C-alpha positions in Angstrom: -43.4 -35.8 10.9 -41.4 -38.9 11.4 -41.3 -41.3 8.6 -40.7 -45.0 8.9 -38.9 -46.5 6.0 -38.2 -49.9 4.6 -34.6 -50.3 3.4 -34.5 -49.9 -0.4 -32.5 -52.0 -2.7 -29.1 -50.5 -2.4 -27.3 -49.6 -5.6 -23.6 -50.0 -6.3 -21.5 -46.9 -7.1 -21.7 -47.5 -10.8 -25.4 -47.3 -10.8 -25.6 -43.8 -9.3 -25.6 -40.7 -11.5 -22.2 -39.6 -12.6 -20.5 -36.7 -10.9 -17.9 -34.3 -12.1 -14.2 -35.2 -11.5 -13.8 -32.7 -8.7 -17.0 -33.8 -6.9 -17.0 -36.9 -4.7 -20.0 -39.1 -4.2 -20.1 -38.7 -0.5 -18.0 -37.3 2.4 -18.2 -39.2 5.7 -17.3 -37.0 8.7 -16.3 -38.4 12.1 -16.2 -35.9 15.0 -13.4 -37.3 17.2 -12.1 -36.5 20.7 -9.8 -38.9 22.5 -10.7 -42.1 20.6 -7.2 -43.7 20.4 -8.6 -47.0 21.6 -11.0 -47.4 18.7 -10.2 -45.0 15.9 -8.0 -47.2 13.8 -10.2 -50.3 13.9 -13.3 -48.3 13.3 -11.9 -46.4 10.4 -11.0 -49.8 8.8 -14.6 -51.0 9.5 -16.0 -47.9 7.8 -13.8 -48.1 4.8 -14.5 -51.9 4.3 -18.2 -51.2 4.5 -18.3 -48.0 2.4 -16.3 -49.6 -0.4 -19.1 -52.1 -1.0 -21.2 -49.2 -2.4 -18.9 -46.3 -3.3 -15.6 -45.9 -4.9 -15.7 -42.1 -4.9 -15.7 -41.1 -1.2 -13.6 -39.5 1.5 -13.6 -39.8 5.3 -12.9 -36.7 7.2 -11.7 -37.2 10.8 -12.7 -33.9 12.5 -10.3 -34.4 15.5 -11.0 -31.9 18.3 -7.8 -31.4 20.3 -7.3 -35.0 21.5 -4.8 -35.5 24.2 -4.5 -39.3 24.1 -2.6 -39.7 20.8 -5.6 -40.0 18.6 -4.1 -37.3 16.3 -0.9 -39.3 15.8 -2.8 -42.4 14.9 -4.9 -40.6 12.3 -1.8 -38.8 10.9 -0.3 -42.3 10.3 -3.4 -43.6 8.6 -3.6 -40.6 6.3 -0.1 -41.4 5.0 -1.3 -44.8 4.0 -4.7 -43.9 2.6 -5.5 -40.7 0.6 -9.2 -41.2 1.2 -8.8 -40.2 4.8 -8.6 -36.5 5.6 -7.4 -35.3 9.0 -8.7 -32.0 10.3 -6.9 -31.2 13.6 -7.4 -28.6 16.3 -4.7 -27.9 18.8 -7.2 -27.5 21.6 -10.7 -28.8 22.2 -13.3 -26.4 20.8 -16.4 -28.6 20.7 -18.2 -31.1 18.5 -20.1 -28.5 16.6 -17.0 -26.4 15.9 -15.2 -29.5 14.6 -18.2 -30.5 12.4 -18.6 -27.0 10.9 -15.0 -26.9 9.9 -15.1 -30.4 8.3 -18.3 -29.6 6.4 -16.8 -26.6 4.8 -13.9 -28.6 3.3 -16.0 -31.7 2.4 -15.9 -32.5 -1.3 -18.9 -34.7 -1.4 -22.2 -33.4 -2.6 -23.8 -35.5 0.1 -22.3 -35.6 3.6 -22.9 -38.2 6.4 -21.6 -37.7 9.9 -21.6 -40.3 12.6 -20.0 -40.9 16.0 -16.5 -42.5 15.9 -17.5 -45.2 18.4 -19.9 -46.7 15.8 -22.8 -46.9 18.2 -24.9 -46.4 15.1 -24.9 -49.5 12.9 -23.2 -49.0 9.5 -26.1 -51.0 8.0 -28.2 -47.8 7.8 -25.5 -45.8 6.1 -26.6 -46.6 2.5 -30.3 -45.9 3.5 -29.3 -42.5 4.9 -27.5 -41.7 1.6 -30.5 -42.9 -0.4 -32.8 -40.5 1.4 -30.7 -37.5 0.3 -30.4 -39.0 -3.2 -34.2 -39.1 -3.3 -34.5 -35.4 -2.5 -34.6 -34.9 1.3 -32.4 -32.1 2.5 -31.6 -33.9 5.8 -31.9 -37.5 7.0 -31.9 -37.9 10.8 -30.9 -41.3 12.3 -33.5 -42.0 15.0 -33.5 -44.2 18.0 -37.0 -43.3 18.9 -39.3 -44.2 16.1 -40.9 -47.5 15.0 -38.4 -49.8 13.4 -35.4 -48.6 15.4 -33.5 -50.8 17.8 -31.6 -49.0 20.6 -29.8 -50.3 23.6 -29.3 -47.5 26.1 -28.9 -47.0 29.8 -32.4 -46.3 31.3 -31.5 -42.9 32.7 -30.1 -41.7 29.4 -33.1 -43.0 27.5 -35.5 -41.2 29.9 -33.5 -37.9 29.7 -33.5 -38.2 25.9 -37.3 -38.8 25.7 -38.0 -35.7 27.9 -35.6 -33.5 25.9 -37.0 -34.5 22.6 -40.6 -33.9 23.8 -39.6 -30.5 25.0 -38.0 -29.6 21.6 -41.1 -30.7 19.8 -43.3 -28.6 22.0 -41.1 -25.5 21.7 -40.4 -25.8 17.9 -43.2 -28.0 16.6 -40.7 -29.7 14.3 -42.0 -33.3 14.6 -38.6 -34.9 15.1 -38.3 -37.6 17.7 -34.5 -37.8 18.1 -32.6 -34.6 17.7 -29.3 -35.5 19.3 -28.4 -38.9 17.7 -25.0 -38.4 16.1 -25.9 -40.0 12.8 -27.2 -37.6 10.1 -26.9 -37.1 6.3 -27.6 -34.0 4.3 -27.3 -32.2 1.0 -24.0 -30.3 1.5 -25.0 -27.2 -0.5 -28.2 -26.7 1.5 -26.6 -27.3 4.8 -23.7 -24.8 4.0 -26.3 -22.2 3.2 -27.3 -22.1 6.9 -24.1 -23.2 8.6 -23.0 -19.8 9.6 -26.3 -19.2 11.3 -25.7 -22.1 13.7 -24.3 -20.5 16.8 -23.6 -23.6 19.0 -20.1 -25.2 18.8 -20.9 -28.0 21.2 -23.4 -30.8 21.6 -26.4 -28.7 20.9 -25.2 -28.4 17.3 -27.3 -31.4 16.2 -30.6 -29.9 17.4 -29.9 -26.4 16.1 -29.0 -27.9 12.7 -32.4 -29.6 12.5 -34.4 -26.5 13.8 -32.7 -24.1 11.4 -33.2 -26.4 8.4 -36.8 -26.9 9.3 -37.4 -23.1 9.5 -35.9 -22.8 6.0 -38.6 -25.2 4.8 -36.1 -27.9 3.9 -37.5 -31.5 3.9 -36.3 -33.7 6.8 -36.9 -37.4 7.2 -36.2 -39.6 10.3 -34.7 -43.0 9.6 -35.0 -45.8 12.1 -31.5 -47.1 13.1 -29.8 -49.8 15.1 -27.9 -48.2 18.0 -26.0 -49.7 20.9 -24.4 -47.8 23.7 -20.8 -49.0 24.1 -20.6 -50.5 27.6 -16.8 -50.3 27.8 -16.6 -46.7 26.5 -16.8 -43.5 28.6 -19.2 -41.2 27.0 -18.0 -37.7 26.1 -21.4 -36.4 26.9 -21.9 -35.6 30.6 -25.6 -36.0 31.4 -25.9 -33.3 34.0 -23.2 -30.7 33.0 -23.8 -31.0 29.2 -27.5 -31.5 29.6 -27.9 -28.2 31.4 -25.9 -26.4 28.7 -28.1 -27.9 26.0 -31.3 -26.9 27.8 -30.0 -23.3 28.2 -29.1 -23.2 24.5 -32.4 -24.6 23.6 -34.4 -21.8 25.4 -31.9 -19.2 24.2 -32.5 -20.3 20.6 -36.3 -20.2 21.1 -36.2 -16.7 22.5 -33.9 -15.5 19.7 -36.1 -16.9 17.0 -39.2 -15.3 18.6 -37.7 -11.8 18.6 -35.8 -12.1 15.2 
């Protein structure tokens, strides 16, 4: 069931429980493909914001075979800032593949992943972290529950509503926004099912939620502010990628029925 939340009073890093020296507070993962135009300025925005709350953090750029020079920009930034980790693939393998690889090397007990274009407002990042701190296994940023504010193209909004309704009918998971690229989770719990997730593409988000729900892990939806970037070409192709996601959705449903 979706839960609407009021933002809690956000604590500074020093007020959180202490962690061991080899365990960071949080790892922030950015799946990236051909983001040369925005990656540097958005990494600076993320670091400036995160450092208001945490001193022990890392940002993992899961760069998936970019061909526009994104990898070179990130390599340069890594040389200047040890908190940035660059995970590079020589060829494009998919968002899910890049995220799985990054999660396995993340040092934070809690992991937050978000799209590199920052369509999701950073204002909700501390709240997402807080939900995991309070015991939820997975916090899902939602553009579809009360309290959220989302600016989207009408066709994409309609397609998303139909898709999410279909997922709820097939899996009865109660989630209203499976595909929003803004989620936080307890790393240890997520790693316990990571190898079960078969999809290496855009369906990864939905499969993560479904498999964690089937394990009985607690999931909460958090209303977010989200704005589609008008000057940015989406990596998600509504028809081509939408058909792939639907095929994977029905395939997963059948596999879980017979397993």
